[in-house]
N, C-alpha and C positions, 0 to 999 in steps of 0.2 A: 476442587474449585473449578467452576466453569469459565466461560469466556468473559473478559473484563467488560464493565459498562462502557468505557470509552472505546468505541469501535473505530479503528483506523482503516478498515477494509475499503479498498478502492481509492484511498487517498494517495496523493503523489508527494514524494519528498525527493527533491532533486531529480536524479535518474531513476529512482525506485518507485514502483507502484505496489502498494500493499495488496496482496492476494487474500490473506485472511489471518486469523489468529493461529499462532503456532503452539505456544506453551507458556506456563508460568514456571519460572525456575529461580529458586533463592529469593523469592519475593519480587522478582523482576518480570515484566511481561515482554514476550517476544512475538514478533509478527513475521509471517513468511512474505517475502517481497520478490518481485521479479524486476531486474534491471533492464534499462533500454537495450542493453547489449544481448539480452536473453537469459543471462545467468540468474539463478534463484539463490536467495540467501535468507537465513533466519536472522533478524536484526532486533536488538532491544528497543522497545518503544521510546525510551528516553533519548537514545541516540538519533532516532528519526526526528523527534520533535525539536531537539536542540540543533539539528543541522550538522552534527559531527559525522554522521554517516549519510552520504548522498548517492552512493553507487555501490556496486558489488566490489569495488576496488579497481574497476577498469579505468576510472577517471585518473587516478594517480598513475597507473601504468602508462596511459596515453601521454600524460604530461612528461614522464620520464623519456618515453619513446619519442615523443614529438620534438622535444628541444633538449632533453638531457640536462636541464639546468635547475631542477627542483632542489631547493635548499642552498642554492648559491647566493651570493650577495645581491645580485640584480633580481633574482626571482623573489627573494625575501623583500626587497624594496617594492616590487610590484604588488605582492600579497599584502603588505603593510599599508600601502596607499589605498587599496580597496577596502581594507578593514576600517581605516579611519574615516573613510567617506560613507560606508554603508552599514557598519555595525555599531548600533547605539550603545552597545556595551563596551566598546573600545574607549580607553581612557582619554583618547584625543578626539573623539568623535565631535564633541561640542565646538572644537576649533576648525573642523573640516565639514563633514556631512551635516552637522548641526547648524552650520551657517550657510549651507547650500552649495558647497564644493562638491563636484561630481567627477567621476572617471568616465572619459568618453567611451562610447560603445566599442569602438575599435580596439582599445586597450583593455577594457573590462572583460572582453570575451576572447582575447588572444594575446597570451603572454609573448609569443614570438613577435607579434606586431609591435608591442611595447619595446621589446629588446632591439628590434631593428631601428625603431625611431630614435631611441635615446642613446643607443650604443653601449659599449661595455662600461661598467661602473668603475671609475678610477679609485684607487685605494684612498681612504680618508674622505670620501664624499658621500652625499645622499641626494635623493631627488628633491628638487626645489622648483616651485612654480615661479616663473618670472613675474607674472601679475599675480600678486598675492590673493586677489579676489577672484581669479580665473580658475577654470577647471584643470584637472590633469588631462592634457591633450597635447598632440604634436604642435610644436611651435610655442608652447607655454611652459615647457619643462626642460631642465638642464641638470647636470650633476654639479653640486656645489659643496664647497668646504664649509665647516661650521661657521667661520667668520663671514663667508658670503651669505649663508643662511641667516645669520644674525642681523646682517645689513639689510636683509629683504623681508623683514617682518612688518606687520601693520603698525607696529609701535616705533619703527625707526623714524627719526627726524632727519629730513633731507634738506640741505642748504645748497643751493646752486648745483644741484645734481649729485651731491656727495653726501653720505651719511656722516653722523658725528664721529664714528670711529675712523672713517677715512680722513676726515679733517684732522683728527688727532694725530694720525700717522703722518699726514702731510706737513702739519705746522709744528709738531713736537709738543704741543700742548697735551696735558693729561686729559683723557676722556671725561673723567669726573669733573674737571674744571669747566670744560665746554658745556657739559650737561647742566652743571649748577648755574652757569651764566644764562642759558636758555630758560631754565625754570624760574630764575629771578626776574625774567622779563627783559633781559638785554635783546637788542635787535639781533637777528640771526647772523647778519654780516659781521657785527661787532663781536659776537660771542666766539667767533672762530679766529679772530685776530690775535696773534701772539703778543 
């Protein structure tokens, strides 16, 4: 079997530039690639096209060497916010990247900058955008509890600067009671009165 019809020679995939066809093994097509760091690797075509392989492995080594936090909660938060803003296959993309939410270049290209700007992730929190329509950028992000996150959605009803959940805690009224009053057309001020 000769060289495949789909020629990837000289194409770039992340840090890898395809030098030429290498082999077909077990029905899979492999290409010889050179990484920006100078290392050569033989890589399966499917992994190049899907983006699963973007370097010879030097990128992962640099991440660990640079900040030592790969697979920590803060690193996972960073990787997750990039995925939901940039990967159309991410289940949450339609609520983030699909509606124009972006990650600022400073954070997108530098995990360490993200970590410095937001600080260590407290237990039980996740990253939250203060302005729900704003981007992931310094000044618009904080670590928030699930309750704080729920209060900061585009679906939250705010009365006099407080969400219905906050009014429920403040007045002792059940949240469902307040929600029902609002949906039945009560004035917002009357809906939160005990």
